[in-house]
Each structure stands twice: as structure tokens, then as C-alpha cells.
N, C-alpha and C positions, 0 to 999 in steps of 0.2 A: 586699431588696437596697437598698443605699445609693445615693445620688445619684452618688457617685464611681464606683461599679461600673457604673451605667447609662451614665454618660458614657464610661467606658472601653470598654464594650461597643459603644456607638454609634461611637466612633472606630475600633475594631477592625473593625467591619463596613464602614465607609467605606473603610478601607485594604485589607482583605483581599478584599472583594467583587470589585473590578475585577481584582485580581491573579489570583483564581481564574478569572474569565472569560477573561482573556488567556491564561493557561497552558492552560486547557481548550481554547480555540480552537486554540492552537499544537499541542497534542497530537493533536487530531482532524485537523488539516491534515497533520501528519507521517504519521499513519496512512493518510490517503487517498493520499498520495504513494506510500507503500509498496504499497498495493493496486494503484495504477496501474502501478508498476514490475513487480509480480507479474503483472499482466495482460499486459504487454508481453513478459515472459519466457515466459509460457505460449503466446503467439502465435508467438514465435520457435521454441519447441519444436514446435508444430504444423507450422510451415513446414519444419523440419528433418526431421520424420517424413515429410512429403509428398515432400521431395527424396529421402529414402532409398527410398521406395516407387518413385519414378520411376527411380532408379538400378537397383533390383532388376529392374524391367521391362526396362530397356535391356540389362542383363546377360543376362537370360533370352532376349531377342530375339537378342542376339549369339551366345549359345550355340546357339540353334536354327539360326541362319543358317550357322554354321561347321560344324555336324554334318551 
């Protein structure tokens, strides 16, 4: 490999290395935000299921009291 090729490779590594690190960090950060949002949505779904169960119990109690 010639000197020109080695210099070009060195410059490419200096330029592309930080760019890969920055974009890799941003990609992982974006993914973690999506995981956090998914966790919040799952918690909301659990709360909704709990509220539905409470409503079922209240409806059953109402039916029992009115009969």
C-alpha cells in the first residue's frame, strides 16, 4: 500500500470514527426512548385492565343488589 493510500485511510478513520460514534449513540438513545414509551404504554394498559375489572365488580354488585 502506498503512502498516499495510508494517509487517505488515516484521514478517513479520523473523520468517520467520531461520526460513527455520534450516530451510534443517537441511535441507541432513540431506541431507549422508544423502550421507555413502550413501558409507559404497557403500564397504561395494565391500569385500564384494572379499571375494567373494578367496573365488572361494581356492575356485578349492582345486579346482585337490585335482584
